[in-house]
C-alpha positions as CSV (number, residue, x, y, z in Angstrom):
1,M,-4.3,-1.3,-12.0
2,I,-3.4,-2.7,-8.6
3,Y,-0.8,-0.9,-6.4
4,K,1.0,-2.2,-3.3
5,V,1.4,0.4,-0.7
6,Y,4.2,0.0,1.9
7,Y,3.5,1.9,5.1
8,Q,4.3,2.4,8.8
9,D,1.6,2.5,11.5
10,L,3.5,5.2,13.4
11,P,3.6,8.3,11.3
12,D,5.8,10.3,13.6
13,E,8.6,7.9,13.8
14,I,11.4,7.0,11.4
15,P,10.5,4.0,9.2
16,V,11.9,0.6,10.4
17,R,11.8,-2.2,7.9
18,E,10.6,-4.8,10.4
19,R,7.5,-2.7,11.1
20,T,6.6,-2.1,7.4
21,Q,3.2,-3.2,6.5
22,S,1.4,-3.3,3.1
23,L,-2.0,-2.9,1.6
24,Y,-3.4,-3.2,-1.9
25,V,-5.4,-0.5,-3.7
26,E,-7.0,-0.4,-7.1
27,A,-6.5,2.9,-8.9
28,E,-5.5,4.4,-12.2
29,S,-2.3,6.1,-11.0
30,E,0.0,6.5,-8.0
31,R,-1.4,10.0,-7.4
32,E,-4.9,8.5,-7.2
33,V,-3.7,5.9,-4.6
34,R,-2.3,8.7,-2.5
35,N,-5.5,10.8,-2.9
36,K,-7.6,7.8,-1.8
37,L,-5.4,7.3,1.3
38,Y,-5.2,11.0,2.1
39,D,-7.6,10.8,5.0
40,R,-5.3,8.1,6.6
41,N,-2.2,10.4,6.4
42,Y,-2.5,11.1,10.1
43,D,-2.7,7.4,10.9
44,I,0.0,6.0,8.6
45,N,3.3,6.9,7.0
46,I,3.3,5.9,3.4
47,E,6.8,4.8,2.4
48,F,6.4,3.6,-1.2
49,V,3.6,3.0,-3.8
50,Q,4.4,0.1,-6.2
51,P,2.4,-0.7,-9.3
52,L,2.0,-4.5,-9.7
53,S,2.5,-6.3,-12.9
54,D,0.3,-9.3,-13.8
55,A,2.9,-11.7,-12.7
56,H,3.7,-9.9,-9.4
57,L,-0.1,-9.6,-8.7
58,N,-0.6,-13.3,-9.3
59,Y,2.2,-14.0,-6.8
60,E,0.8,-11.6,-4.2
61,K,-2.7,-13.2,-4.6
62,Q,-1.2,-16.5,-3.3
63,S,-0.5,-14.9,0.0
64,E,-2.9,-15.3,2.8
65,H,-2.4,-11.6,3.6
66,F,-3.7,-10.4,0.2
67,E,-6.7,-8.2,0.6
68,L,-7.8,-5.5,-1.8
69,E,-8.7,-2.4,0.1
70,T,-11.9,-0.6,-0.8
71,V,-11.3,3.2,-0.5
């Protein structure tokens, strides 16, 4: 399954919607996503991990910003 991870680049600051970024990770569960990104915890602040349905994934793939992370 593909998950969309919403995060902030500044882990020590309060999240601000305008600075929210996203990345896409393939994993079996949300816990696995968080484990894969554990080494980045000091560099990013994970806000939300969202599983993508097939329809939502197809929509996201149309974006020029869609890139599946390899972690």
